[in-house]
Structures are given as structure tokens and as C-alpha cells.
C-alpha positions as CSV (number, residue, x, y, z in Angstrom):
1,M,-9.4,141.0,66.7
2,G,-7.0,138.3,65.9
3,F,-7.0,135.8,63.0
4,T,-8.1,132.9,65.2
5,E,-11.0,134.9,66.6
6,I,-12.2,135.9,63.0
7,I,-12.2,132.2,62.0
8,L,-14.1,131.2,65.1
9,A,-16.7,134.0,64.4
10,I,-17.2,132.8,60.9
11,L,-17.6,129.1,62.0
12,D,-20.1,130.1,64.6
13,D,-22.3,132.2,62.3
14,P,-23.9,130.2,59.4
15,A,-24.7,133.4,57.6
16,R,-20.9,134.2,57.3
17,L,-19.8,130.5,56.8
18,A,-21.6,130.0,53.5
19,P,-20.0,133.0,51.6
20,F,-16.6,132.1,53.1
21,V,-16.9,128.5,51.8
22,A,-18.1,129.8,48.4
23,A,-15.1,132.2,48.2
24,L,-12.7,129.3,49.0
25,C,-14.3,127.1,46.3
26,A,-14.1,129.9,43.7
27,A,-10.4,130.6,44.5
28,A,-9.6,126.9,44.3
29,T,-11.3,126.7,40.9
30,V,-9.4,129.6,39.5
31,A,-6.1,128.3,40.8
32,A,-6.9,124.8,39.3
33,L,-7.7,126.3,35.9
34,G,-4.7,128.7,35.8
35,W,-2.1,126.3,37.2
36,P,-1.3,124.7,33.8
37,L,-0.6,128.1,32.3
38,L,1.6,129.0,35.2
39,D,3.4,125.7,35.1
40,A,4.1,125.6,31.4
41,D,7.8,126.3,31.8
42,R,8.2,123.5,34.3
43,R,6.4,121.1,32.0
44,R,8.7,122.0,29.1
45,K,11.7,121.3,31.4
46,R,10.2,117.9,32.4
47,L,9.6,117.0,28.7
48,R,13.2,117.9,27.8
49,G,14.4,115.9,30.8
50,A,12.3,112.9,29.8
51,A,13.7,113.0,26.2
52,R,17.2,113.3,27.5
53,T,16.6,110.3,29.8
54,E,15.2,108.2,27.0
55,R,18.2,109.1,24.8
56,D,20.6,108.2,27.6
57,L,18.8,104.9,28.1
58,R,19.0,104.0,24.4
59,D,22.7,104.8,24.3
60,R,23.3,102.8,27.4
61,A,21.4,99.8,26.2
62,A,23.2,99.9,22.8
63,A,26.6,100.2,24.6
64,A,25.7,97.3,26.9
65,R,24.7,95.2,23.9
66,R,27.9,96.0,22.1
67,S,30.0,95.2,25.2
68,R,28.2,92.0,25.7
69,D,28.9,91.0,22.1
70,K,32.6,91.9,22.5
71,D,33.1,90.2,25.8
72,A,33.7,86.5,25.2
73,V,34.2,85.2,28.7
74,T,31.7,86.9,31.0
75,T,28.5,84.9,30.6
76,L,27.4,81.4,30.0
77,R,26.2,82.4,26.6
78,H,29.6,83.4,25.3
79,A,32.2,82.1,27.8
80,A,34.5,79.2,27.0
81,P,34.1,76.2,29.3
82,K,36.5,75.8,32.2
83,R,38.8,72.9,32.5
84,L,36.9,71.6,35.4
85,Y,33.7,71.3,33.4
86,K,35.5,69.5,30.5
87,A,37.2,67.2,32.9
88,I,34.0,66.2,34.6
89,V,32.3,65.5,31.3
90,E,35.2,63.5,29.9
91,R,35.9,61.5,33.0
92,L,32.2,60.5,33.5
93,N,31.7,59.9,29.7
94,L,28.7,62.2,29.5
95,G,28.9,62.7,25.7
96,R,25.6,60.9,25.1
97,L,23.8,63.1,27.6
98,M,25.3,66.2,25.8
99,A,24.1,65.0,22.5
100,D,20.4,64.8,23.6
101,P,18.5,67.0,21.1
102,K,15.9,67.9,23.7
103,T,18.5,69.3,26.0
104,Q,20.3,71.2,23.3
105,T,17.0,72.7,22.1
106,L,16.1,73.7,25.6
107,I,19.5,75.4,26.1
108,H,19.3,77.3,22.8
109,Q,15.7,78.4,23.4
110,A,16.7,79.6,26.9
111,G,19.2,82.0,25.3
112,Y,22.5,80.1,25.7
113,R,23.7,79.4,22.1
114,S,27.4,78.8,22.6
115,P,28.7,75.2,22.3
116,A,30.3,75.7,25.7
117,A,26.8,76.0,27.3
118,V,26.0,72.3,26.8
119,I,29.3,71.3,28.5
120,K,28.6,73.7,31.4
121,L,25.1,72.5,31.9
122,T,26.1,68.9,32.0
123,A,28.9,69.5,34.4
124,M,26.7,71.7,36.6
125,R,24.1,68.9,36.9
126,V,26.8,66.6,38.2
127,I,28.3,69.2,40.6
128,V,24.9,70.3,42.0
129,A,23.8,66.6,42.4
130,V,26.9,65.7,44.3
131,G,26.7,68.8,46.4
132,L,23.1,68.4,47.4
133,G,23.4,64.7,48.0
134,A,26.4,65.2,50.3
135,T,24.6,68.1,52.1
136,F,21.4,66.0,52.7
137,G,23.4,63.0,53.9
138,I,25.6,64.9,56.3
139,Y,22.7,67.1,57.6
140,S,20.5,64.1,58.2
141,S,23.2,62.0,59.9
142,L,24.5,64.7,62.2
143,I,21.4,66.8,63.1
144,V,18.0,65.6,62.1
145,F,18.1,61.8,62.2
146,D,21.1,61.3,64.5
147,G,21.4,57.6,65.5
148,K,19.0,56.3,62.8
149,S,19.8,53.6,60.3
150,A,22.3,54.1,57.5
151,A,19.7,53.3,54.9
152,L,17.6,56.3,55.9
153,H,20.7,58.6,55.5
154,A,21.5,57.0,52.1
155,A,17.9,57.5,50.9
156,L,17.9,61.2,51.9
157,A,21.3,61.6,50.1
158,L,19.8,60.0,47.0
159,I,16.8,62.3,47.2
160,G,19.2,65.3,47.4
161,A,21.3,64.0,44.5
162,A,18.2,63.6,42.3
163,A,17.0,67.1,43.2
164,G,20.4,68.5,42.3
165,W,20.5,66.5,39.0
166,H,17.2,68.0,37.9
167,A,17.7,71.6,39.3
168,P,19.7,73.0,36.3
169,I,17.0,71.7,33.9
170,I,14.3,73.4,36.1
171,F,16.3,76.6,36.1
172,L,16.5,76.5,32.3
173,K,12.8,75.8,31.9
174,N,12.0,78.7,34.2
175,R,14.3,81.0,32.2
176,L,12.7,79.8,29.0
177,Q,9.2,80.6,30.3
178,K,10.2,84.1,31.4
179,R,12.0,84.7,28.1
180,R,8.9,83.6,26.1
181,A,6.6,85.7,28.2
182,E,8.8,88.8,27.7
183,I,9.0,88.3,23.9
184,K,5.3,87.6,23.6
185,R,4.5,90.7,25.7
186,N,6.6,93.0,23.5
187,W,6.1,91.4,20.1
188,P,3.0,93.5,19.1
189,D,5.0,96.7,19.6
190,A,7.9,95.3,17.6
191,M,5.5,94.4,14.8
192,D,4.0,98.0,14.8
193,L,7.5,99.4,14.5
194,L,8.4,97.0,11.7
195,L,5.3,97.9,9.8
196,I,6.1,101.6,10.0
197,C,9.7,100.9,8.8
198,V,8.6,98.8,5.9
199,E,5.8,101.2,4.8
200,S,8.2,104.1,5.0
201,G,10.4,102.4,2.3
202,M,13.0,100.5,4.3
203,S,14.0,96.9,3.4
204,I,13.1,94.1,5.7
205,E,16.7,93.9,6.9
206,A,16.9,97.6,7.7
207,G,13.5,97.4,9.4
208,F,14.6,94.5,11.6
209,R,17.8,96.4,12.5
210,K,15.9,99.6,13.3
211,V,13.3,97.8,15.4
212,A,16.1,96.0,17.3
213,E,17.7,99.3,18.2
214,E,14.4,100.8,19.3
215,M,13.3,97.8,21.3
216,A,16.6,97.7,23.3
217,I,15.1,100.0,25.9
218,Q,11.9,98.0,26.3
219,S,13.2,94.4,25.9
220,L,16.8,93.4,25.5
221,T,15.8,89.8,24.9
222,L,13.6,90.7,21.9
223,S,16.2,93.2,20.7
224,E,18.8,90.4,20.7
225,E,16.6,88.1,18.8
226,L,15.9,90.7,16.1
227,S,19.6,91.6,15.9
228,L,20.5,88.0,15.3
229,T,17.8,87.7,12.7
230,T,19.2,90.8,11.0
231,A,22.6,89.3,10.9
232,E,21.3,86.0,9.4
233,L,19.2,87.9,6.8
234,T,22.4,89.7,5.8
235,Y,24.7,86.7,5.6
236,L,22.6,83.7,4.7
237,Q,21.8,83.1,1.1
238,D,18.3,81.7,1.8
239,R,16.3,84.4,3.6
240,S,13.5,81.9,4.5
241,K,16.1,80.0,6.5
242,A,16.8,83.0,8.7
243,Y,13.0,83.3,9.3
244,R,12.8,79.6,10.2
245,R,15.7,79.9,12.6
246,L,13.9,82.8,14.3
247,A,10.8,80.7,14.8
248,A,12.9,77.7,16.0
249,R,14.8,79.8,18.6
250,N,11.6,81.1,20.2
251,D,8.8,78.6,19.4
252,I,6.0,81.1,20.1
253,E,2.7,81.1,18.3
254,V,2.7,84.8,17.4
255,V,6.3,84.6,16.2
256,N,5.6,81.5,14.1
257,S,2.6,83.1,12.4
258,V,4.7,86.2,11.5
259,V,7.5,83.9,10.2
260,T,5.1,81.9,8.1
261,S,3.7,85.1,6.5
262,L,7.1,86.5,5.8
263,I,8.2,83.3,4.1
264,Q,5.1,83.3,2.0
265,S,5.6,86.9,1.0
266,E,9.2,86.1,0.1
267,K,8.2,83.1,-1.9
268,Y,5.1,84.4,-3.8
269,G,6.1,88.1,-4.0
270,T,3.1,89.4,-2.0
271,P,3.4,92.9,-0.3
272,V,5.1,92.5,3.0
273,G,3.5,95.7,4.4
274,Q,0.0,94.3,3.9
275,A,0.9,91.0,5.7
276,L,2.6,92.9,8.5
277,R,-0.5,95.1,9.0
278,V,-2.8,92.1,9.4
279,L,-0.4,90.3,11.7
280,S,0.1,93.4,13.8
281,R,-3.6,93.8,14.3
282,E,-3.9,90.0,15.1
283,T,-1.1,90.1,17.7
284,R,-2.7,93.1,19.5
285,D,-6.1,91.3,19.5
286,L,-4.4,88.2,20.9
287,R,-2.7,90.2,23.7
288,L,-6.0,91.9,24.5
289,A,-7.8,88.5,24.6
290,E,-5.1,87.1,26.9
291,A,-5.5,90.1,29.2
292,E,-9.2,89.6,29.3
293,K,-8.7,85.9,30.0
294,K,-6.5,86.7,33.0
295,A,-9.0,89.2,34.3
296,A,-11.8,86.7,34.0
297,A,-9.8,84.1,35.9
298,L,-9.3,86.5,38.9
299,P,-12.6,85.8,40.8
300,P,-12.1,82.0,41.1
301,K,-8.5,82.6,42.2
302,L,-9.5,85.1,44.8
303,T,-12.1,82.8,46.4
304,V,-9.7,80.7,48.4
305,P,-7.7,83.6,49.8
306,M,-10.9,85.4,50.8
307,I,-12.2,82.2,52.6
308,V,-8.9,81.6,54.3
309,F,-7.9,85.2,55.3
310,F,-11.1,87.3,55.3
311,M,-13.8,85.1,56.6
312,P,-12.1,84.2,59.9
313,V,-11.5,87.9,60.6
314,L,-15.1,88.8,59.7
315,F,-16.5,86.1,61.9
316,A,-14.2,87.2,64.8
317,V,-15.4,90.8,64.4
318,I,-19.1,89.8,64.4
319,M,-18.9,87.1,67.1
320,T,-16.5,88.7,69.6
321,P,-19.0,91.3,71.1
322,A,-21.6,88.6,71.5
323,I,-19.1,86.2,73.1
324,I,-18.0,89.0,75.5
325,Q,-21.6,89.8,76.5
326,I,-22.3,86.1,77.1
327,M,-19.2,85.8,79.3
328,E,-20.1,88.9,81.3
329,N,-23.7,87.7,81.9
């Protein structure tokens, strides 16, 4: 009797099927309970591989940060302005626009802190405005509204120029929002690490430096901010000024509260570890409250997609058989 015939005989006879199924379940239970013991060596290899990967990522992030600090011409943050940008700003006399404090604050908070960034942003606004205006005018005159009045083409060109003029500012605001969201998301973890460093006996400068190194894997943006704060704490005579500059660069509520507590601890001599412990718990509570707020806002947001996408399909599934029967009768 072959194997197939044995299986068919077991399936046909309920008296044989029940013990067979019980034996299979028992074998599966034993295998499930014994699998971790058999797989211990592979788990140790995976843990060693994960530790090696984490160490490589930390070294790579530190190397990238060092190379970014050394390279002075690769990014908008560190690169010197090109002659074209300077020529545009000087010819059009845009110095007053560059001196706008709101624009400068927006540029600095978005992460571009070089003086060349203001020149590049102003020149890019002109270049993008001229490019989009010319594109809109040519496209409307040759393709879309061919044969229409010149006023319509001029109006479309002006609309394109206005959109191009405001496009770099919109880009900066979008980058600023993403930057703030990333810092706000990773700030509680940084506070926990800073609390551990301070309570272990490190100074606040060494704590900021250690946290900046550890946070490089998780958030390069926050690591950069903490590294800059460490440098300012080291070289500035007034430590509270370094804290205020950290708050001004980010303008985030959780960062401002931590800065205020650090300044008060510095001024009145209160224990920094105790203040950091309270602030760490508060930042985690705020992050949890924000997550709960987003979760509570999901049902109203899902109402419109369900009405638009699910309800028509549901009505089609329900009504189609009835419609087919009516048409056949």
C-alpha cells in the first residue's frame, strides 16, 4: 500500500482521522517548544550581526557628520554663494529684502545658517520667478491659448512669476515643519539619554556631546543641534546664552521648556538631574498625548474616504443582482 492510499484510508475513516490529527498537533507543539533551544546559536549570530550593524551605522553617521563639517562648498548651509547669485542681488538692489528679519529667521530655523544662504535664497526667488513666468507665458501663447489676446498671456505669465517668487519660501517652510517634527519626535529619547549622562556624573557639556553622538543614528538633525549647542557651551562665556540660542534655532515648545529649566538651574543652582527627570517625563507624556490625539482624529478623517470609495462599491454589489433580475424579467 502506497503513501497516498494510506492517507486516503485515514481521511475516509473517522476513527483513524482523530488520532492522526492529535498526533500531528502534539508533534507541532513539541517542535514549537523546542525550536528556540535548537535555534539558540542562530539567535546569537543575529544579535552579533545587529550589534555590528549598529556600530557600523554609528561610525558611518559620525564620519558623514565630520565630512559635512569639513566640506565647505557642497551644500547650501556651508557653500559660498556663486558669482551669479551675487550679481543678481547687486544688480536688482535686493539688499533690503535680504535684511528682512523674518526671512533670516526662517532660513536659520530651516537649518541654513551660513550668510551665503540669504544671498542664494534671494537670487533663487528671482531665478524661479523669471523661469516660471516665461514658461507660463510661452506655454499659454503657443499651445493652450493660441490666438487669444496678449493680456491673457501676460496675466498667466504674472501668475507664474508670482508662484515662482513664493516657491522658495514655501520650500523653506516645508523643510522647517519637517525639521521641527523630527526634533519633536526624537526629543524625549534625547532627554532620557541626557538624564542618564548627568546622573552618572557627566557635566552638561559632556552630556550634550555624548547624546549628540548617540542620536546621530536616529536623527542627524537633532544630533547637529546638540553638537552646535555643545560647541556654544564650550566657547561662550555665558552658558545661558547657548541655551537661548538652542531655543531660538528651533522654536519648539518642548525645547523651550527644557531650555528654561536649564537656565533656571544654572542661575539658582538647583540640581540639573532633578529638572531633567521631570522634563523627560513631561515630554514623554506630551508625545503620548499627541499620539492619542492623532488616533482620536482618525474616525472623522476616514468618513469622507469611506463615503466616496466604499459606499458606491457597496451599493453596486447590493443592487447589481436586483438590477440584472429586473432586466431579465
